C-alpha positions in Angstrom: -33.1 -207.1 216.9 -33.5 -204.7 219.9 -35.7 -201.7 219.5 -36.2 -198.9 221.9 -39.8 -198.1 223.2 -39.7 -195.0 220.9 -38.8 -197.1 217.9 -41.6 -199.5 218.7 -44.1 -196.6 219.0 -42.9 -195.3 215.7 -43.6 -198.6 214.1 -47.0 -198.7 215.7 -47.9 -195.3 214.4 -46.6 -196.3 210.9 -48.9 -199.3 210.8 -51.8 -197.4 212.4 -51.5 -194.8 209.6 -51.5 -197.6 206.9 -47.9 -197.2 206.0 -48.0 -193.4 205.6 -45.3 -191.3 207.4 -45.0 -187.5 207.1 -47.2 -187.5 203.9 -45.1 -190.2 202.2 -46.4 -193.8 201.6 -43.4 -195.9 203.0 -45.3 -199.2 203.0 -47.9 -199.9 200.3 -51.4 -199.9 201.7 -51.9 -203.3 199.9 -49.2 -204.7 202.2 -50.8 -203.3 205.3 -54.2 -204.6 204.3 -52.8 -208.1 203.5 -51.1 -208.0 206.9 -54.5 -207.6 208.6 -56.0 -210.6 206.9 -55.9 -214.0 208.7 -55.4 -217.5 207.5 -55.2 -218.6 211.1 -57.6 -217.2 213.7 -56.0 -214.3 215.4 -52.8 -214.2 213.4 -52.3 -212.0 210.3 -49.4 -211.7 207.9 -45.9 -211.1 209.3 -46.2 -210.2 213.0 -49.8 -208.9 213.1 -51.7 -210.5 216.0 -55.4 -209.8 215.2 -58.2 -209.3 217.7 -61.0 -210.5 215.5 -62.2 -213.1 218.0 -61.4 -210.9 221.0 -59.9 -213.9 222.7 -56.4 -212.4 223.6 -57.5 -208.8 224.3 -61.3 -208.8 224.9 -61.2 -205.2 226.2 -60.1 -204.0 222.7 -62.2 -203.5 219.6 -62.1 -206.3 217.0 -60.3 -204.0 214.6 -57.3 -203.6 217.0 -54.1 -205.6 216.5 -50.8 -206.0 218.2 -47.2 -206.6 217.1 -45.7 -209.0 219.7 -42.1 -210.0 220.1 -40.1 -212.0 222.6 -40.8 -211.4 226.2 -44.3 -210.0 225.3 -42.8 -206.8 224.0 -46.1 -205.5 222.7 -47.1 -202.7 220.3 -50.8 -202.4 220.5 -52.5 -200.5 217.7 -56.1 -199.3 217.9 -57.2 -197.2 214.9 -60.7 -196.7 216.3 -59.4 -195.0 219.4 -56.2 -193.5 217.8 -54.1 -195.3 220.4 -50.7 -196.9 220.2 -49.4 -198.6 223.4 -45.9 -199.9 223.8 -45.5 -202.4 226.7 -42.2 -204.1 227.3 -41.5 -207.4 229.1 -45.0 -207.7 230.6 -46.6 -211.1 231.5 -48.7 -212.1 228.5 -51.8 -212.4 230.6 -51.6 -208.7 231.5 -52.1 -207.5 228.0 -55.9 -207.2 228.3 -55.8 -205.5 231.7 -53.3 -202.9 230.4 -55.4 -202.1 227.3 -58.6 -202.0 229.4 -57.1 -199.5 231.8 -55.8 -197.3 229.0 -59.0 -197.3 227.1 
């Protein structure tokens, strides 16, 4: 599936707002909360990459998470700072530096 950067940002805002869009609950909050729980360190349900150990993105708060696809297409979601970052085709090791510079 190919998404534009705008589509990716829209998805990031949807998850940042706990599934709510224009006053309508599109994704149940229970699904969003389940997605942010981890059976494996750093990886939540579906494509949520959690930052609970701050190993992958130490510059980000522990509550931040990312949706990551092939080629390190990243949607970074940070509810604490009300930030969504879309980065496309960046080297995986540059995720932390990008987030650090934005924050």
